[in-house]
C-alpha positions as MATLAB code, in Angstrom:
seq = 'MFPGSTLDIFPTVLAAAGVTAKHPIEPLDGIDLLPLFDGRISRRARPMPFWDLVPKHGPKGRKIEEVGLQPGHAVWFDWPFKLHRNAVTDRAYRGSDDLPAALLYNIETDPKETKDLAAQEPERVKRMTAELDTGKESVQRSIAGHDYRR';
ca = [
     -61.669   -8.558   25.340;
     -58.022   -8.641   24.574;
     -56.020  -11.458   26.231;
     -52.450  -10.698   27.259;
     -49.755  -12.587   29.134;
     -46.330  -12.140   30.720;
     -44.915  -13.002   27.316;
     -45.983   -9.496   26.253;
     -44.056   -7.613   28.959;
     -40.658   -7.574   27.187;
     -41.810   -6.403   23.743;
     -44.170   -3.845   25.293;
     -41.474   -2.384   27.568;
     -39.002   -2.135   24.623;
     -41.563   -0.301   22.580;
     -42.527    1.969   25.466;
     -38.892    2.877   25.995;
     -38.353    3.464   22.289;
     -35.554    0.939   22.267;
     -34.656   -1.307   19.414;
     -32.506   -4.267   20.359;
     -29.216   -4.542   18.441;
     -29.520   -8.314   18.473;
     -33.234   -9.064   18.935;
     -34.303  -12.287   20.547;
     -35.874  -14.646   18.065;
     -38.312  -16.151   18.407;
     -40.027  -13.473   20.449;
     -43.200  -15.025   21.740;
     -44.979  -11.942   23.056;
     -46.359   -8.883   21.273;
     -46.148   -5.152   21.856;
     -49.411   -4.162   23.646;
     -48.918   -0.335   23.232;
     -51.235   -0.293   20.176;
     -53.965   -1.794   22.391;
     -53.526    0.886   25.021;
     -54.009    3.735   22.538;
     -56.850    2.063   20.620;
     -54.930    1.210   17.396;
     -55.776   -2.484   17.707;
     -58.672   -4.381   19.331;
     -57.658   -7.973   18.569;
     -54.446   -9.906   19.300;
     -52.440  -10.551   16.169;
     -50.951  -13.877   17.380;
     -52.278  -16.675   19.542;
     -50.927  -17.130   23.092;
     -49.347  -20.420   24.154;
     -49.201  -21.832   27.699;
     -47.402  -25.068   28.533;
     -46.721  -26.709   31.868;
     -43.412  -28.458   31.282;
     -42.853  -31.519   33.396;
     -40.111  -32.012   34.588;
     -38.844  -28.448   34.271;
     -35.165  -29.350   34.753;
     -34.986  -33.013   33.836;
     -34.889  -35.842   36.306;
     -31.866  -36.227   38.629;
     -29.966  -33.318   37.062;
     -29.999  -34.612   33.499;
     -30.231  -32.011   30.806;
     -33.688  -31.433   29.406;
     -32.578  -32.297   25.819;
     -31.376  -35.734   27.137;
     -34.724  -36.709   28.544;
     -37.236  -34.779   26.480;
     -40.286  -33.089   27.990;
     -43.146  -34.965   29.605;
     -46.606  -34.030   28.413;
     -48.024  -31.336   30.668;
     -51.147  -29.228   30.448;
     -50.936  -27.060   27.305;
     -53.172  -24.309   26.036;
     -53.380  -22.513   22.643;
     -55.446  -19.366   23.063;
     -56.538  -17.941   19.742;
     -59.320  -15.515   20.544;
     -62.084  -16.329   21.084;
     -61.156  -20.016   21.104;
     -59.111  -21.738   23.804;
     -57.776  -25.265   23.233;
     -56.612  -27.395   26.197;
     -54.413  -30.418   25.671;
     -53.491  -32.761   28.541;
     -55.829  -30.903   30.760;
     -55.253  -31.010   34.461;
     -57.080  -33.964   35.965;
     -58.423  -32.137   39.018;
     -60.779  -30.175   36.745;
     -64.283  -31.636   36.652;
     -65.471  -32.613   33.236;
     -69.208  -33.432   33.153;
     -68.824  -35.032   36.560;
     -66.101  -37.461   35.429;
     -62.379  -37.749   35.997;
     -61.867  -38.913   32.398;
     -60.829  -35.951   30.311;
     -60.732  -36.120   26.517;
     -57.421  -35.446   24.649;
     -58.591  -32.028   23.659;
     -60.964  -29.512   25.126;
     -62.189  -26.479   23.129;
     -64.016  -23.490   24.450;
     -65.332  -20.248   22.995;
     -64.194  -17.808   25.721;
     -66.307  -14.971   24.344;
     -69.612  -16.820   24.865;
     -68.438  -19.261   27.607;
     -65.843  -17.522   29.811;
     -66.238  -20.111   32.571;
     -65.326  -22.911   30.113;
     -68.415  -25.101   30.720;
     -69.258  -26.237   27.169;
     -66.633  -28.311   25.415;
     -66.894  -27.695   21.632;
     -64.126  -30.114   20.526;
     -66.644  -32.686   19.038;
     -68.489  -29.933   17.139;
     -65.315  -28.267   15.811;
     -62.940  -31.120   14.788;
     -61.189  -29.069   12.071;
     -60.522  -26.185   14.457;
     -59.201  -28.605   17.064;
     -56.880  -30.217   14.417;
     -55.566  -26.820   13.292;
     -55.126  -25.406   16.773;
     -53.474  -28.629   17.895;
     -50.962  -28.428   15.054;
     -50.257  -24.773   15.915;
     -49.800  -25.709   19.591;
     -47.471  -28.600   18.680;
     -45.352  -26.189   16.565;
     -45.171  -23.748   19.511;
     -44.140  -26.594   21.868;
     -41.349  -27.549   19.471;
     -40.127  -23.967   19.502;
     -40.091  -24.039   23.329;
     -38.026  -27.236   23.235;
     -35.557  -25.688   20.837;
     -35.274  -22.612   23.111;
     -34.746  -24.695   26.253;
     -31.993  -26.677   24.467;
     -30.340  -23.359   23.520;
     -30.768  -23.737   19.757;
     -32.713  -20.456   19.235;
     -30.467  -17.866   20.891;
     -26.984  -16.555   20.319;
     -24.408  -17.424   22.883;
];
């Protein structure tokens, strides 16, 4: 299995069109998926982030950099492991509404995410959480306009 996301559309379309951007966007979160389509790769080179930002535009019209971002559900998907932070509360967890700070699943062996491995893999959770936090900091810089040319 090879996970992909909408983050990959832009770099894949550029590569398919044979276009090189004069002023490439950095950081570019997605990857070119063309090597997957023609069998040159079988594994994703970089993890995929997902983060539900709350509030998306800041309360009462305030700029996001003035208020910061509230913790929302975040995922770091580094095949085959998927780490959830601030998981959505409507998701049942062993019959309880109390969700732990981190949930870790091996998607290859548990695609329905039924067996939380976080307690068994504390070092992996620590590493993936640090990588996710770095990714979230990058998102905050981008939202504030610090990553892109004007």
